[in-house]
PABA-507633 format. One record per atom (N, C-alpha, C, O): residue number from 1; residue in three letters; atom name; y, x, z. Coordinates in steps of 0.02 Angstrom, whole numbers, plus 50000, padded with zeros to 5 digits. Atoms other than C-alpha are relative to their C-alpha. Layout:
<rec resi="NUM" resn="ALA" name="CA" y="Y" x="X" z="Z"/>
...
This chain:
<rec resi="1" resn="MET" name="N" y="50069" x="49989" z="49966"/>
<rec resi="1" resn="MET" name="CA" y="50678" x="51903" z="56726"/>
<rec resi="1" resn="MET" name="C" y="49940" x="50032" z="49936"/>
<rec resi="1" resn="MET" name="O" y="49925" x="50006" z="49882"/>
<rec resi="2" resn="ALA" name="N" y="50034" x="49972" z="50044"/>
<rec resi="2" resn="ALA" name="CA" y="50559" x="52029" z="56650"/>
<rec resi="2" resn="ALA" name="C" y="49917" x="49971" z="50021"/>
<rec resi="2" resn="ALA" name="O" y="49896" x="49963" z="50078"/>
<rec resi="3" resn="LYS" name="N" y="50061" x="50022" z="49989"/>
<rec resi="3" resn="LYS" name="CA" y="50371" x="51966" z="56611"/>
<rec resi="3" resn="LYS" name="C" y="49938" x="50060" z="49973"/>
<rec resi="3" resn="LYS" name="O" y="49950" x="50106" z="49935"/>
<rec resi="4" resn="THR" name="N" y="50041" x="49948" z="50038"/>
<rec resi="4" resn="THR" name="CA" y="50214" x="52066" z="56572"/>
<rec resi="4" resn="THR" name="C" y="49956" x="49971" z="49968"/>
<rec resi="4" resn="THR" name="O" y="49925" x="49924" z="49994"/>
<rec resi="5" resn="ILE" name="N" y="50051" x="50022" z="50038"/>
<rec resi="5" resn="ILE" name="CA" y="50107" x="52036" z="56446"/>
<rec resi="5" resn="ILE" name="C" y="49946" x="50048" z="49964"/>
<rec resi="5" resn="ILE" name="O" y="49964" x="50106" z="49956"/>
<rec resi="6" resn="MET" name="N" y="50043" x="49954" z="50034"/>
<rec resi="6" resn="MET" name="CA" y="49945" x="52111" z="56355"/>
<rec resi="6" resn="MET" name="C" y="49983" x="49982" z="49936"/>
<rec resi="6" resn="MET" name="O" y="49964" x="49926" z="49920"/>
<rec resi="7" resn="ILE" name="N" y="50011" x="50006" z="50072"/>
<rec resi="7" resn="ILE" name="CA" y="49924" x="52139" z="56180"/>
<rec resi="7" resn="ILE" name="C" y="49932" x="50056" z="49985"/>
<rec resi="7" resn="ILE" name="O" y="49904" x="50092" z="50027"/>
<rec resi="8" resn="ALA" name="N" y="50060" x="49963" z="50027"/>
<rec resi="8" resn="ALA" name="CA" y="49784" x="52228" z="56084"/>
<rec resi="8" resn="ALA" name="C" y="50045" x="50073" z="49989"/>
<rec resi="8" resn="ALA" name="O" y="50106" x="50074" z="49982"/>
<rec resi="9" resn="ASN" name="N" y="49965" x="49928" z="50010"/>
<rec resi="9" resn="ASN" name="CA" y="49830" x="52418" z="56062"/>
<rec resi="9" resn="ASN" name="C" y="50016" x="49996" z="49912"/>
<rec resi="9" resn="ASN" name="O" y="50071" x="50017" z="49892"/>
<rec resi="10" resn="ASN" name="N" y="49969" x="50000" z="50085"/>
<rec resi="10" resn="ASN" name="CA" y="49840" x="52394" z="55853"/>
<rec resi="10" resn="ASN" name="C" y="50050" x="49969" z="49993"/>
<rec resi="10" resn="ASN" name="O" y="50091" x="49984" z="49949"/>
<rec resi="11" resn="VAL" name="N" y="49920" x="50047" z="50002"/>
<rec resi="11" resn="VAL" name="CA" y="49979" x="52267" z="55884"/>
<rec resi="11" resn="VAL" name="C" y="50047" x="50037" z="50023"/>
<rec resi="11" resn="VAL" name="O" y="50101" x="50042" z="49995"/>
<rec resi="12" resn="TYR" name="N" y="49945" x="49975" z="49978"/>
<rec resi="12" resn="TYR" name="CA" y="50065" x="52363" z="55993"/>
<rec resi="12" resn="TYR" name="C" y="50019" x="50068" z="49958"/>
<rec resi="12" resn="TYR" name="O" y="50073" x="50097" z="49962"/>
<rec resi="13" resn="GLU" name="N" y="49991" x="49933" z="50049"/>
<rec resi="13" resn="GLU" name="CA" y="50052" x="52512" z="55871"/>
<rec resi="13" resn="GLU" name="C" y="50055" x="49969" z="49949"/>
<rec resi="13" resn="GLU" name="O" y="50110" x="49997" z="49943"/>
<rec resi="14" resn="GLU" name="N" y="49967" x="50024" z="50032"/>
<rec resi="14" resn="GLU" name="CA" y="50122" x="52391" z="55750"/>
<rec resi="14" resn="GLU" name="C" y="50058" x="49978" z="50004"/>
<rec resi="14" resn="GLU" name="O" y="50103" x="49984" z="49962"/>
<rec resi="15" resn="LEU" name="N" y="49924" x="50021" z="49951"/>
<rec resi="15" resn="LEU" name="CA" y="50259" x="52320" z="55860"/>
<rec resi="15" resn="LEU" name="C" y="50045" x="50066" z="49996"/>
<rec resi="15" resn="LEU" name="O" y="50103" x="50063" z="49976"/>
<rec resi="16" resn="LYS" name="N" y="49960" x="49939" z="49980"/>
<rec resi="16" resn="LYS" name="CA" y="50319" x="52499" z="55894"/>
<rec resi="16" resn="LYS" name="C" y="50027" x="50014" z="49939"/>
<rec resi="16" resn="LYS" name="O" y="50086" x="50031" z="49936"/>
<rec resi="17" resn="GLU" name="N" y="49966" x="49956" z="50072"/>
<rec resi="17" resn="GLU" name="CA" y="50339" x="52553" z="55704"/>
<rec resi="17" resn="GLU" name="C" y="50055" x="49925" z="49983"/>
<rec resi="17" resn="GLU" name="O" y="50107" x="49935" z="49952"/>
<rec resi="18" resn="VAL" name="N" y="49963" x="50052" z="50030"/>
<rec resi="18" resn="VAL" name="CA" y="50418" x="52369" z="55676"/>
<rec resi="18" resn="VAL" name="C" y="50088" x="49998" z="50038"/>
<rec resi="18" resn="VAL" name="O" y="50142" x="49981" z="50015"/>
<rec resi="19" resn="LYS" name="N" y="49937" x="50006" z="49953"/>
<rec resi="19" resn="LYS" name="CA" y="50547" x="52388" z="55830"/>
<rec resi="19" resn="LYS" name="C" y="50057" x="50064" z="49977"/>
<rec resi="19" resn="LYS" name="O" y="50118" x="50052" z="49975"/>
<rec resi="20" resn="LYS" name="N" y="49962" x="49953" z="50017"/>
<rec resi="20" resn="LYS" name="CA" y="50620" x="52552" z="55778"/>
<rec resi="20" resn="LYS" name="C" y="50046" x="50017" z="50070"/>
<rec resi="20" resn="LYS" name="O" y="50025" x="50038" z="50124"/>
<rec resi="21" resn="ASP" name="N" y="49967" x="49976" z="49937"/>
<rec resi="21" resn="ASP" name="CA" y="50761" x="52578" z="55894"/>
<rec resi="21" resn="ASP" name="C" y="50030" x="49943" z="50044"/>
<rec resi="21" resn="ASP" name="O" y="50074" x="49952" z="50086"/>
<rec resi="22" resn="LYS" name="N" y="49992" x="50065" z="49957"/>
<rec resi="22" resn="LYS" name="CA" y="50770" x="52399" z="55968"/>
<rec resi="22" resn="LYS" name="C" y="49957" x="50012" z="50049"/>
<rec resi="22" resn="LYS" name="O" y="49912" x="50054" z="50052"/>
<rec resi="23" resn="SER" name="N" y="50055" x="50011" z="49933"/>
<rec resi="23" resn="SER" name="CA" y="50694" x="52352" z="56128"/>
<rec resi="23" resn="SER" name="C" y="49944" x="49959" z="49972"/>
<rec resi="23" resn="SER" name="O" y="49946" x="49933" z="49916"/>
<rec resi="24" resn="PHE" name="N" y="50057" x="50042" z="50027"/>
<rec resi="24" resn="PHE" name="CA" y="50522" x="52265" z="56120"/>
<rec resi="24" resn="PHE" name="C" y="50025" x="49928" z="50010"/>
<rec resi="24" resn="PHE" name="O" y="50010" x="49889" z="49964"/>
<rec resi="25" resn="SER" name="N" y="49980" x="50077" z="50004"/>
<rec resi="25" resn="SER" name="CA" y="50597" x="52095" z="56168"/>
<rec resi="25" resn="SER" name="C" y="50038" x="49993" z="49942"/>
<rec resi="25" resn="SER" name="O" y="50023" x="49944" z="49908"/>
<rec resi="26" resn="GLU" name="N" y="49958" x="50020" z="50043"/>
<rec resi="26" resn="GLU" name="CA" y="50729" x="52111" z="56041"/>
<rec resi="26" resn="GLU" name="C" y="49957" x="49991" z="49924"/>
<rec resi="26" resn="GLU" name="O" y="49967" x="49945" z="49884"/>
<rec resi="27" resn="ALA" name="N" y="50042" x="50007" z="50061"/>
<rec resi="27" resn="ALA" name="CA" y="50591" x="52154" z="55897"/>
<rec resi="27" resn="ALA" name="C" y="49964" x="49938" z="50003"/>
<rec resi="27" resn="ALA" name="O" y="49961" x="49906" z="49951"/>
<rec resi="28" resn="ILE" name="N" y="50034" x="50045" z="49997"/>
<rec resi="28" resn="ILE" name="CA" y="50489" x="52021" z="55964"/>
<rec resi="28" resn="ILE" name="C" y="50039" x="49942" z="50001"/>
<rec resi="28" resn="ILE" name="O" y="49999" x="49896" z="49995"/>
<rec resi="29" resn="LYS" name="N" y="49943" x="50043" z="50001"/>
<rec resi="29" resn="LYS" name="CA" y="50638" x="51900" z="55968"/>
<rec resi="29" resn="LYS" name="C" y="50013" x="49983" z="49926"/>
<rec resi="29" resn="LYS" name="O" y="50019" x="49924" z="49907"/>
<rec resi="30" resn="ASP" name="N" y="49976" x="49988" z="50086"/>
<rec resi="30" resn="ASP" name="CA" y="50679" x="51943" z="55770"/>
<rec resi="30" resn="ASP" name="C" y="49928" x="49965" z="49980"/>
<rec resi="30" resn="ASP" name="O" y="49924" x="49913" z="49947"/>
<rec resi="31" resn="LEU" name="N" y="50076" x="50024" z="50038"/>
<rec resi="31" resn="LEU" name="CA" y="50486" x="51914" z="55733"/>
<rec resi="31" resn="LEU" name="C" y="49992" x="49920" z="50003"/>
<rec resi="31" resn="LEU" name="O" y="49968" x="49887" z="49957"/>
<rec resi="32" resn="ILE" name="N" y="50002" x="50079" z="49969"/>
<rec resi="32" resn="ILE" name="CA" y="50495" x="51732" z="55817"/>
<rec resi="32" resn="ILE" name="C" y="50054" x="49981" z="49947"/>
<rec resi="32" resn="ILE" name="O" y="50039" x="49930" z="49915"/>
<rec resi="33" resn="GLU" name="N" y="49936" x="50038" z="50033"/>
<rec resi="33" resn="GLU" name="CA" y="50672" x="51704" z="55715"/>
<rec resi="33" resn="GLU" name="C" y="49983" x="49994" z="49919"/>
<rec resi="33" resn="GLU" name="O" y="49996" x="49948" z="49881"/>
<rec resi="34" resn="THR" name="N" y="50030" x="50024" z="50074"/>
<rec resi="34" resn="THR" name="CA" y="50588" x="51746" z="55546"/>
<rec resi="34" resn="THR" name="C" y="49957" x="49952" z="49994"/>
<rec resi="34" resn="THR" name="O" y="49954" x="49924" z="49939"/>
<rec resi="35" resn="ASN" name="N" y="50050" x="50049" z="50017"/>
<rec resi="35" resn="ASN" name="CA" y="50458" x="51630" z="55569"/>
<rec resi="35" resn="ASN" name="C" y="50017" x="49927" z="50001"/>
<rec resi="35" resn="ASN" name="O" y="49972" x="49888" z="49984"/>
<rec resi="36" resn="LYS" name="N" y="49992" x="50047" z="49975"/>
<rec resi="36" resn="LYS" name="CA" y="50549" x="51482" z="55615"/>
<rec resi="36" resn="LYS" name="C" y="50035" x="49966" z="49927"/>
<rec resi="36" resn="LYS" name="O" y="50051" x="50003" z="49881"/>
<rec resi="37" resn="ARG" name="N" y="49986" x="50039" z="50042"/>
<rec resi="37" resn="ARG" name="CA" y="50605" x="51340" z="55498"/>
<rec resi="37" resn="ARG" name="C" y="50067" x="50041" z="49963"/>
<rec resi="37" resn="ARG" name="O" y="50106" x="50071" z="50000"/>
<rec resi="38" resn="LYS" name="N" y="49948" x="49984" z="50035"/>
<rec resi="38" resn="LYS" name="CA" y="50733" x="51397" z="55363"/>
<rec resi="38" resn="LYS" name="C" y="50051" x="49951" z="49972"/>
<rec resi="38" resn="LYS" name="O" y="50032" x="49904" z="49939"/>
<rec resi="39" resn="THR" name="N" y="49960" x="50044" z="50006"/>
<rec resi="39" resn="THR" name="CA" y="50885" x="51313" z="55341"/>
<rec resi="39" resn="THR" name="C" y="50072" x="50029" z="49931"/>
<rec resi="39" resn="THR" name="O" y="50072" x="50085" z="49904"/>
<rec resi="40" resn="GLY" name="N" y="49948" x="49974" z="50041"/>
<rec resi="40" resn="GLY" name="CA" y="51050" x="51321" z="55219"/>
<rec resi="40" resn="GLY" name="C" y="50046" x="50038" z="50019"/>
<rec resi="40" resn="GLY" name="O" y="50076" x="50074" z="49979"/>
<rec resi="41" resn="ARG" name="N" y="49975" x="49958" z="49945"/>
<rec resi="41" resn="ARG" name="CA" y="51135" x="51398" z="55361"/>
<rec resi="41" resn="ARG" name="C" y="49964" x="50069" z="49982"/>
<rec resi="41" resn="ARG" name="O" y="49992" x="50110" z="49945"/>
<rec resi="42" resn="ASP" name="N" y="50036" x="49940" z="50008"/>
<rec resi="42" resn="ASP" name="CA" y="51013" x="51536" z="55357"/>
<rec resi="42" resn="ASP" name="C" y="50003" x="50034" z="49941"/>
<rec resi="42" resn="ASP" name="O" y="49999" x="50095" z="49936"/>
<rec resi="43" resn="LEU" name="N" y="49994" x="49966" z="50085"/>
<rec resi="43" resn="LEU" name="CA" y="51030" x="51564" z="55169"/>
<rec resi="43" resn="LEU" name="C" y="50075" x="50034" z="50001"/>
<rec resi="43" resn="LEU" name="O" y="50080" x="50088" z="49971"/>
<rec resi="44" resn="LEU" name="N" y="49934" x="49975" z="49996"/>
<rec resi="44" resn="LEU" name="CA" y="51216" x="51603" z="55199"/>
<rec resi="44" resn="LEU" name="C" y="50005" x="50059" z="50024"/>
<rec resi="44" resn="LEU" name="O" y="50049" x="50096" z="50001"/>
<rec resi="45" resn="LYS" name="N" y="49987" x="49945" z="49984"/>
<rec resi="45" resn="LYS" name="CA" y="51188" x="51741" z="55292"/>
<rec resi="45" resn="LYS" name="C" y="49980" x="50062" z="49943"/>
<rec resi="45" resn="LYS" name="O" y="49998" x="50120" z="49954"/>
<rec resi="46" resn="HIS" name="N" y="50012" x="49945" z="50037"/>
<rec resi="46" resn="HIS" name="CA" y="51118" x="51840" z="55136"/>
<rec resi="46" resn="HIS" name="C" y="50032" x="49980" z="49939"/>
<rec resi="46" resn="HIS" name="O" y="50014" x="50012" z="49890"/>
<rec resi="47" resn="VAL" name="N" y="49973" x="50005" z="50054"/>
<rec resi="47" resn="VAL" name="CA" y="51226" x="51763" z="55008"/>
<rec resi="47" resn="VAL" name="C" y="50046" x="50065" z="49986"/>
<rec resi="47" resn="VAL" name="O" y="50065" x="50100" z="50033"/>
<rec resi="48" resn="GLY" name="N" y="49959" x="49938" z="50023"/>
<rec resi="48" resn="GLY" name="CA" y="51328" x="51903" z="54914"/>
<rec resi="48" resn="GLY" name="C" y="50013" x="49999" z="49930"/>
<rec resi="48" resn="GLY" name="O" y="49995" x="49955" z="49891"/>
<rec resi="49" resn="THR" name="N" y="49987" x="50004" z="50077"/>
<rec resi="49" resn="THR" name="CA" y="51391" x="51958" z="54751"/>
<rec resi="49" resn="THR" name="C" y="49957" x="50053" z="49966"/>
<rec resi="49" resn="THR" name="O" y="49933" x="50097" z="50001"/>
<rec resi="50" resn="ILE" name="N" y="50029" x="49959" z="50039"/>
<rec resi="50" resn="ILE" name="CA" y="51308" x="52051" z="54618"/>
<rec resi="50" resn="ILE" name="C" y="50060" x="50023" z="49931"/>
<rec resi="50" resn="ILE" name="O" y="50095" x="49982" z="49902"/>
<rec resi="51" resn="LYS" name="N" y="49974" x="49975" z="50062"/>
<rec resi="51" resn="LYS" name="CA" y="51392" x="52155" z="54477"/>
<rec resi="51" resn="LYS" name="C" y="49987" x="49968" z="49934"/>
<rec resi="51" resn="LYS" name="O" y="49937" x="49941" z="49909"/>
<rec resi="52" resn="ASP" name="N" y="49990" x="50049" z="50073"/>
<rec resi="52" resn="ASP" name="CA" y="51452" x="52085" z="54315"/>
<rec resi="52" resn="ASP" name="C" y="49942" x="50030" z="49966"/>
<rec resi="52" resn="ASP" name="O" y="49902" x="49984" z="49955"/>
<rec resi="53" resn="ASN" name="N" y="50061" x="49968" z="50048"/>
<rec resi="53" resn="ASN" name="CA" y="51317" x="52188" z="54218"/>
<rec resi="53" resn="ASN" name="C" y="49933" x="49988" z="50034"/>
<rec resi="53" resn="ASN" name="O" y="49881" x="49986" z="50000"/>
<rec resi="54" resn="GLU" name="N" y="50078" x="50044" z="49979"/>
<rec resi="54" resn="GLU" name="CA" y="51172" x="52124" z="54338"/>
<rec resi="54" resn="GLU" name="C" y="50004" x="49930" z="49980"/>
<rec resi="54" resn="GLU" name="O" y="49951" x="49904" z="49964"/>
<rec resi="55" resn="TYR" name="N" y="49998" x="50067" z="50008"/>
<rec resi="55" resn="TYR" name="CA" y="51233" x="51953" z="54308"/>
<rec resi="55" resn="TYR" name="C" y="49995" x="49984" z="49914"/>
<rec resi="55" resn="TYR" name="O" y="49973" x="49936" z="49883"/>
<rec resi="56" resn="ASP" name="N" y="50011" x="50017" z="50094"/>
<rec resi="56" resn="ASP" name="CA" y="51241" x="51971" z="54112"/>
<rec resi="56" resn="ASP" name="C" y="49920" x="50023" z="49983"/>
<rec resi="56" resn="ASP" name="O" y="49903" x="50006" z="49926"/>
<rec resi="57" resn="LYS" name="N" y="50061" x="49981" z="50005"/>
<rec resi="57" resn="LYS" name="CA" y="51057" x="52042" z="54123"/>
<rec resi="57" resn="LYS" name="C" y="49953" x="49951" z="50011"/>
<rec resi="57" resn="LYS" name="O" y="49904" x="49938" z="49978"/>
<rec resi="58" resn="ILE" name="N" y="50039" x="50059" z="49984"/>
<rec resi="58" resn="ILE" name="CA" y="50999" x="51898" z="54222"/>
<rec resi="58" resn="ILE" name="C" y="49999" x="49941" z="49970"/>
<rec resi="58" resn="ILE" name="O" y="49948" x="49906" z="49965"/>
<rec resi="59" resn="MET" name="N" y="49983" x="50054" z="50057"/>
<rec resi="59" resn="MET" name="CA" y="51079" x="51768" z="54111"/>
<rec resi="59" resn="MET" name="C" y="49962" x="50010" z="49956"/>
<rec resi="59" resn="MET" name="O" y="49924" x="49965" z="49939"/>
<rec resi="60" resn="LYS" name="N" y="50029" x="49995" z="50061"/>
<rec resi="60" resn="LYS" name="CA" y="51012" x="51850" z="53973"/>
<rec resi="60" resn="LYS" name="C" y="49924" x="49986" z="49992"/>
<rec resi="60" resn="LYS" name="O" y="49897" x="49966" z="49941"/>
<rec resi="61" resn="GLU" name="N" y="50075" x="50021" z="49999"/>
<rec resi="61" resn="GLU" name="CA" y="50828" x="51831" z="54029"/>
<rec resi="61" resn="GLU" name="C" y="49995" x="49945" z="50018"/>
<rec resi="61" resn="GLU" name="O" y="49939" x="49921" z="50009"/>
<rec resi="62" resn="LEU" name="N" y="50020" x="50073" z="49986"/>
<rec resi="62" resn="LEU" name="CA" y="50849" x="51663" z="54091"/>
<rec resi="62" resn="LEU" name="C" y="50022" x="49939" z="49946"/>
<rec resi="62" resn="LEU" name="O" y="49989" x="49887" z="49945"/>
<rec resi="63" resn="LYS" name="N" y="49979" x="50031" z="50054"/>
<rec resi="63" resn="LYS" name="CA" y="50949" x="51580" z="53939"/>
<rec resi="63" resn="LYS" name="C" y="49942" x="49954" z="49975"/>
<rec resi="63" resn="LYS" name="O" y="49942" x="49893" z="49982"/>
<rec resi="64" resn="PRO" name="N" y="50046" x="50019" z="50045"/>
<rec resi="64" resn="PRO" name="CA" y="50786" x="51560" z="53834"/>
<rec resi="64" resn="PRO" name="C" y="49965" x="49956" z="50049"/>
<rec resi="64" resn="PRO" name="O" y="49945" x="49903" z="50026"/>
<rec resi="65" resn="ARG" name="N" y="50064" x="50046" z="49938"/>
<rec resi="65" resn="ARG" name="CA" y="50680" x="51480" z="53994"/>
<rec resi="65" resn="ARG" name="C" y="50067" x="49928" z="50001"/>
<rec resi="65" resn="ARG" name="O" y="50054" x="49875" z="49974"/>
<rec resi="66" resn="TYR" name="N" y="49946" x="50062" z="50003"/>
<rec resi="66" resn="TYR" name="CA" y="50852" x="51356" z="54018"/>
<rec resi="66" resn="TYR" name="C" y="49994" x="49954" z="49937"/>
<rec resi="66" resn="TYR" name="O" y="50005" x="49893" z="49943"/>
<rec resi="67" resn="ARG" name="N" y="49995" x="50037" z="50060"/>
<rec resi="67" resn="ARG" name="CA" y="50835" x="51299" z="53839"/>
<rec resi="67" resn="ARG" name="C" y="49930" x="49968" z="49992"/>
<rec resi="67" resn="ARG" name="O" y="49919" x="49910" z="49976"/>
<rec resi="68" resn="LYS" name="N" y="50071" x="50036" z="50002"/>
<rec resi="68" resn="LYS" name="CA" y="50650" x="51279" z="53840"/>
<rec resi="68" resn="LYS" name="C" y="49997" x="49939" z="50056"/>
<rec resi="68" resn="LYS" name="O" y="49975" x="49885" z="50037"/>
<rec resi="69" resn="TRP" name="N" y="50006" x="50043" z="49968"/>
<rec resi="69" resn="TRP" name="CA" y="50660" x="51182" z="53990"/>
<rec resi="69" resn="TRP" name="C" y="50047" x="49934" z="49994"/>
<rec resi="69" resn="TRP" name="O" y="50029" x="49881" z="50020"/>
<rec resi="70" resn="THR" name="N" y="49950" x="50039" z="50024"/>
<rec resi="70" resn="THR" name="CA" y="50810" x="51081" z="53929"/>
<rec resi="70" resn="THR" name="C" y="49969" x="49951" z="49951"/>
<rec resi="70" resn="THR" name="O" y="49964" x="49891" z="49964"/>
<rec resi="71" resn="LYS" name="N" y="50059" x="50023" z="50067"/>
<rec resi="71" resn="LYS" name="CA" y="50703" x="51032" z="53765"/>
<rec resi="71" resn="LYS" name="C" y="49946" x="49952" z="50036"/>
<rec resi="71" resn="LYS" name="O" y="49934" x="49894" z="50020"/>
<rec resi="72" resn="ARG" name="N" y="50067" x="50044" z="49978"/>
<rec resi="72" resn="ARG" name="CA" y="50551" x="50980" z="53878"/>
<rec resi="72" resn="ARG" name="C" y="50027" x="49939" z="50043"/>
<rec resi="72" resn="ARG" name="O" y="50003" x="49882" z="50039"/>
<rec resi="73" resn="TYR" name="N" y="49987" x="50049" z="49955"/>
<rec resi="73" resn="TYR" name="CA" y="50639" x="50887" z="54004"/>
<rec resi="73" resn="TYR" name="C" y="50066" x="49951" z="50000"/>
<rec resi="73" resn="TYR" name="O" y="50078" x="49913" z="50047"/>
<rec resi="74" resn="ALA" name="N" y="49938" x="50042" z="50005"/>
<rec resi="74" resn="ALA" name="CA" y="50810" x="50804" z="53941"/>
<rec resi="74" resn="ALA" name="C" y="49982" x="49959" z="49956"/>
<rec resi="74" resn="ALA" name="O" y="50021" x="49915" z="49936"/>
């Protein structure tokens, strides 16, 4: 069942930009979902893999920080 709501013109314009090819209902539902409490299950939606060279670069940057942290708290 459809409902009529009133929103400010500027909110309408922003929502229109956000929705792209979705319906307004889908866009509003997506916005509501993004503001709900996050869980580990939600994290699984975004888990993926990275390339080896990206991993190496990240680890090279993090190793000194891990060492510093270990000395301080271990």
